[in-house]
C-alpha positions in Angstrom: -9.2 -114.8 27.1 -11.7 -112.6 28.6 -10.0 -108.9 27.3 -10.3 -110.5 23.7 -14.1 -111.1 23.9 -14.0 -107.3 25.3 -12.2 -106.1 22.1 -14.5 -108.2 20.0 -17.6 -107.0 21.8 -16.8 -103.2 22.2 -15.0 -103.3 18.0 -18.4 -104.6 16.9 -20.4 -101.7 19.4 -18.6 -99.1 17.9 -18.7 -100.4 14.3 -22.7 -100.6 14.7 -22.6 -97.1 16.5 -20.9 -95.6 13.6 -23.6 -96.4 11.2 -26.2 -94.2 13.0 -27.1 -90.9 12.1 -24.5 -88.5 12.9 -24.8 -86.8 15.6 -27.9 -88.4 16.8 -26.6 -91.0 19.2 -24.6 -87.9 21.3 -27.2 -86.1 21.4 -30.1 -88.6 22.3 -30.8 -92.1 22.8 -33.7 -94.1 22.8 -35.8 -95.1 26.0 -34.3 -97.7 27.8 -35.6 -100.3 30.1 -35.1 -104.1 31.0 -37.8 -106.9 30.6 -40.0 -107.3 33.5 -39.1 -110.2 35.9 -41.3 -113.5 34.8 -42.0 -114.4 39.1 -44.5 -113.8 41.2 -43.2 -111.1 43.5 -42.4 -107.1 43.5 -39.1 -106.6 43.9 -37.5 -104.4 46.0 -33.4 -103.3 46.1 -31.0 -101.4 48.1 -27.0 -100.6 48.1 -24.6 -101.0 50.6 -21.3 -100.0 51.1 -19.4 -102.5 53.4 -15.3 -102.2 55.0 -13.2 -104.9 55.4 -11.3 -104.0 58.5 -9.1 -106.7 58.3 -8.1 -106.7 54.8 -5.9 -104.4 52.7 -7.1 -103.7 49.0 -5.7 -106.6 46.5 -4.5 -103.0 44.3 -4.5 -99.9 46.4 -2.7 -101.6 50.0 -2.4 -98.3 51.6 -6.1 -98.8 52.4 -8.7 -101.1 53.5 -10.9 -103.4 51.0 -14.4 -101.6 50.2 -17.4 -102.9 48.5 -20.3 -101.7 46.9 -23.4 -104.0 47.1 -26.7 -103.7 45.4 -29.2 -106.1 47.3 -32.2 -107.7 45.2 -35.0 -108.8 47.2 -39.5 -109.6 47.5 -41.0 -106.9 48.7 -44.1 -106.2 50.0 -46.7 -104.6 47.6 -46.7 -101.3 47.3 -45.3 -98.5 45.8 -41.8 -96.5 45.5 -39.3 -94.5 43.9 -37.8 -96.0 40.9 -34.1 -98.0 41.3 -31.8 -96.3 39.3 -30.0 -98.8 36.8 -26.0 -97.1 38.2 -24.7 -94.0 38.3 -23.6 -90.9 36.5 -20.1 -91.4 37.4 -20.2 -94.7 36.2 -22.1 -94.8 33.7 -20.0 -92.3 32.3 -16.9 -94.1 32.6 -18.7 -97.3 31.3 -19.2 -94.8 27.8 -15.7 -93.5 27.7 -14.1 -96.6 27.9 -16.7 -98.5 25.3 -15.7 -95.8 22.7 -18.7 -95.4 21.6 -20.6 -91.2 20.6 -23.5 -91.8 23.6 -24.8 -88.9 26.2 -22.0 -89.6 29.4 -25.2 -90.6 31.7 -27.2 -92.3 29.4 -26.9 -95.7 31.3 -29.1 -93.7 34.5 -31.4 -93.4 31.9 -32.5 -97.6 31.9 -35.7 -97.8 33.4 -35.7 -101.1 36.4 -38.1 -103.4 37.4 -37.4 -102.3 41.5 -38.6 -100.1 43.7 -35.7 -98.2 45.9 -35.1 -99.3 49.7 -39.4 -100.7 50.1 -39.7 -103.4 52.5 -38.7 -106.9 52.4 -41.6 -109.1 52.4 -41.7 -111.7 55.0 -40.8 -115.4 53.6 -44.3 -118.0 54.2 -41.7 -120.5 55.8 -38.2 -120.8 55.7 -35.6 -117.9 54.7 -35.4 -116.6 51.5 -32.0 -118.2 49.6 -29.2 -115.7 49.2 -27.3 -115.9 46.0 -24.7 -113.9 45.3 -23.8 -112.2 41.5 -20.1 -111.2 40.3 -20.1 -109.5 37.5 -17.4 -109.7 34.5 -13.8 -108.3 35.1 -14.3 -104.1 34.3 -18.2 -105.0 34.5 -19.5 -103.3 37.2 -22.5 -105.0 39.1 -25.4 -103.4 36.8 -24.5 -105.3 34.3 -26.5 -108.0 36.2 -29.1 -106.1 37.1 -32.0 -108.3 33.9 -31.1 -111.7 35.7 -31.0 -110.5 39.3 -34.5 -108.4 39.3 -35.7 -112.0 38.0 -34.3 -113.5 41.2 -35.8 -111.6 43.5 -39.4 -111.8 41.9 -38.8 -115.7 41.9 -38.1 -115.4 45.6 -34.4 -115.2 46.2 -32.4 -112.5 47.9 -30.0 -111.6 45.5 -26.6 -109.8 46.7 -24.7 -107.9 43.0 -21.1 -107.2 44.5 -18.9 -104.8 42.6 -15.3 -105.1 43.2 -13.4 -101.7 43.4 -10.6 -101.4 40.8 -11.3 -104.1 38.5 -14.7 -102.3 37.1 -14.9 -99.1 35.1 -16.0 -97.5 38.0 -17.7 -98.1 41.3 -18.7 -94.8 43.1 -18.8 -94.8 47.2 -22.0 -92.9 48.5 -19.4 -90.2 49.2 -18.5 -89.2 45.5 -15.4 -91.2 45.3 -14.9 -93.5 41.7 -12.4 -96.6 42.5 -11.3 -96.5 38.7 -9.9 -99.9 37.1 -6.1 -100.5 38.4 -6.7 -104.0 37.6 -7.4 -103.4 34.1 -3.7 -101.7 33.4 -2.1 -104.9 34.6 -1.1 -108.0 32.4 -1.2 -111.3 34.5 -3.2 -110.6 37.3 -6.5 -113.0 36.3 -5.7 -115.8 39.1 -5.5 -113.0 42.0 -8.3 -111.0 40.4 -9.8 -115.0 41.2 -8.8 -114.9 44.3 -9.6 -111.4 45.8 -12.7 -112.0 44.4 -13.1 -115.1 46.4 -12.5 -113.2 49.7 -15.1 -110.1 49.1 -17.8 -112.7 48.9 -16.6 -114.5 51.8 -16.7 -111.1 53.8 -20.0 -110.4 52.2 -21.4 -113.9 53.7 -19.8 -112.3 57.0 -21.7 -109.2 57.2 -24.8 -110.6 55.5 -25.9 -113.4 58.0 -23.6 -112.9 60.7 -24.5 -111.8 64.9 -24.9 -108.5 63.5 -25.4 -108.0 59.8 -25.3 -105.0 58.1 -28.6 -105.0 56.5 -31.6 -104.6 58.6 -33.8 -107.5 55.9 -31.0 -109.9 57.1 -33.3 -111.5 59.3 -35.7 -113.1 56.1 -32.9 -114.5 54.8 -32.1 -118.2 55.1 -28.6 -118.7 55.7 -28.1 -122.1 55.4 -29.0 -121.6 51.5 -26.3 -119.9 49.7 -25.2 -120.1 45.9 -22.9 -117.5 44.3 -23.2 -116.9 40.9 -20.9 -115.3 38.0 -20.4 -113.8 34.9 -16.9 -114.2 32.8 -13.8 -114.0 35.9 -17.1 -113.4 38.4 -18.0 -117.0 37.1 -14.7 -118.5 37.7 -14.5 -116.7 41.3 -17.6 -118.7 42.4 -16.9 -121.7 41.5 -13.4 -120.9 43.0 -15.8 -120.7 46.3 -16.8 -124.2 46.2 -13.4 -124.9 47.3 -12.8 -122.0 50.1 -15.8 -121.3 51.8 -18.4 -124.1 53.2 -21.0 -122.0 52.9 -21.5 -121.5 49.7 -23.8 -125.2 48.2 -23.9 -124.3 44.5 -22.1 -121.8 42.1 -23.1 -121.1 38.6 -19.9 -120.1 36.5 -21.2 -118.0 33.2 -18.9 -118.3 30.3 -15.6 -117.5 32.7 -11.9 -119.1 32.6 -11.5 -121.1 35.2 -8.0 -119.3 36.0 -7.6 -120.7 39.8 -8.0 -125.0 39.1 -10.8 -126.4 41.2 -11.8 -129.6 42.3 -14.9 -129.3 44.3 -18.1 -132.2 45.3 -20.7 -129.1 46.0 -23.1 -128.6 42.1 -21.5 -126.7 40.0 -23.0 -125.4 36.6 -21.4 -124.1 33.4 -23.2 -122.5 31.1 -20.6 -121.4 27.8 -21.1 -119.5 24.6 -20.8 -120.1 21.1 -17.5 -121.3 20.1 -15.1 -124.3 21.2 -14.6 -125.3 24.3 -12.6 -124.0 27.3 -9.8 -126.0 28.0 -9.7 -124.7 32.0 -13.3 -126.7 31.5 -12.2 -129.5 30.1 -9.0 -129.6 32.6 -10.9 -129.1 35.5 -14.2 -131.3 34.9 -13.0 -134.7 36.0 -11.9 -132.9 39.4 -16.1 -132.3 39.5 -17.0 -134.9 41.7 -20.3 -133.8 42.7 -23.8 -132.7 40.5 -22.1 -130.8 38.1 -23.4 -130.1 34.0 -22.0 -128.1 31.3 -24.1 -126.1 29.3 -23.4 -124.6 25.9 -25.7 -122.0 24.2 -26.1 -121.7 20.3 -25.3 -118.4 19.0 -24.5 -116.8 22.2 -21.4 -114.4 22.6 -19.1 -113.6 26.0 -22.2 -111.1 26.5 -25.0 -113.2 26.4 -25.5 -113.2 30.4 -25.3 -110.0 31.1 -27.7 -106.6 30.3 -25.6 -105.8 27.1 -27.5 -107.6 24.3 -30.7 -106.0 25.4 -29.6 -102.8 26.1 -27.4 -102.3 23.0 -30.1 -103.8 20.5 -32.4 -100.9 22.3 -30.1 -98.2 21.5 -30.0 -99.9 17.9 -27.4 -102.3 17.7 -27.6 -105.8 16.1 -27.9 -108.6 18.9 -26.2 -111.8 16.9 -27.8 -114.8 16.0 -30.4 -114.7 19.0 -32.4 -112.0 19.9 -31.9 -110.0 23.0 -34.5 -110.8 25.2 -34.1 -114.1 24.3 -31.3 -114.1 25.6 -31.6 -112.4 28.8 -34.4 -115.1 29.2 -32.4 -117.8 28.7 -30.0 -117.3 31.3 -32.7 -116.0 33.9 -34.2 -119.7 33.5 -31.6 -121.9 33.3 -29.7 -120.5 36.5 -33.0 -119.8 38.1 -33.3 -124.4 37.5 -30.2 -124.4 39.0 -31.0 -122.8 41.9 -34.0 -123.6 42.5 -32.5 -127.4 42.4 -29.6 -127.3 44.4 -31.2 -124.0 47.0 -35.0 -125.6 47.3 -35.0 -129.0 46.3 -37.1 -128.7 42.8 -37.0 -131.0 40.4 -36.2 -129.2 37.0 -36.2 -131.1 34.6 -34.9 -128.0 32.3 -31.2 -129.1 33.3 -31.3 -132.8 32.1 -31.5 -132.1 28.3 -32.5 -130.9 25.6 -36.0 -128.6 26.3 -38.3 -128.0 22.7 -38.5 -124.3 24.5 -35.1 -124.0 24.5 -33.1 -125.8 21.6 -30.4 -123.0 21.1 -29.1 -124.7 24.4 -27.4 -128.6 24.6 -25.4 -130.3 27.3 -22.0 -130.7 26.4 -21.4 -133.3 29.2 
């Protein structure tokens, strides 16, 4: 199912780019940027490279499992260097994989709203809640930057995880690039879900353990943790409710549950505009805690990522919902879910139809 959605999206992008003047897209691209976050805090970001010495990589068993992580966080007011969206190596692989006549480094030109390696803002009371983001299959961590920046501006520390060999490209600090080995295999999606859950659990060890890998970890509240994912990242977020007791809540953004889920902790399911996912119907009775199933009319599989926003700036048709609004819907509903379950705030947005967002309906 994931590959079908990706093929459909890439075919649409290629068709639309073909309507541009010959040579125009290959030589220049419009200025690209992400919408400003809606929260009150300035946003900082930093990158981590982590190696799990206890686990072999599931796609390259001869090496230990490595992760690249972006952390977004509430930052102290002030100035600092603008944070890059991604690296030239990753950008070139995404452009090549999608077959678009764009400059290979086009994604390095995306203007973000975060400053790199600036100090973390100290929380007024308890530590900042932690949210882990896992991207879709073949996508990398930058694809959820628009959501991550917004959550950080609202007072969450956000850790976006790259899962090497499951994305078109993951670049390590020494210049090595992990290509998507899993993309060439069939029947591996349950294995991907389980491996990603192990990746996130290792990341939680390194952020909340006695010797954290990030100096800003002292500002974290280790007892308020959620995982949010897109596509197969959402499936792995849901799976973590059954494998890691530290995860208090999970949100699945249009991800088929390739591994069955039965859990008593909160789970939010947000689906694109299409018939109900059979795996969600299958597992719904076994979700015995707080649960919501929302559908977004006019949306597609990539609506929960940065792709519609950046695509629209390149002249591509975002579909039935304006691109910036697609991101706004994702930001508002994910933030409401996290506010309810990590901050114990009442957010009526999740309880029924909202005149502000008529596209969103509650399925169950």
